[in-house]
C-alpha angles and dihedrals in degrees: 000000000000117000118197118191125192133167134206112203088351130101103220101216123201093256093054091043092057091043089056093044094050093047097045093040086070093063089082088072089066101034113029093182094060108124106171138016121194112197118190121189121200124189117202134174099279103005147040123227127202122192128183132187113193119198113213118193111241094001108065126236139318121214128194131172128192138172138199144157092269135031097246091049089053090047092051093048090048093054092049091053096048093044091052091051094047089049091051091049090049093050093049091053092048095048099035091141118070116232119258112275117255117260114262109246115241120234122232109274097028121111131207094240 
């Protein structure tokens, strides 16, 4: 999976870059068809914003946005959001059929005829 990291008003240091690559590299466990993740970091006056767009082959894209007081906090929140969304998509694909409805209990005096 290709991970692209860019920053607006943020200097993406090597330590932060490896942290992002380690975190977002784990997304392939939940979404095996993920081919590319673009992470954008934005530093504003009182907050940091992290955005990600994950391209999934055959299924389109997933977008998430998170903010926090520091860049690492925003990145961790972003990873949590994107991983939850990928897990949910995986579970929907696995359980695409609804379970059989529960049988209706019969009242006393009713017959099965």
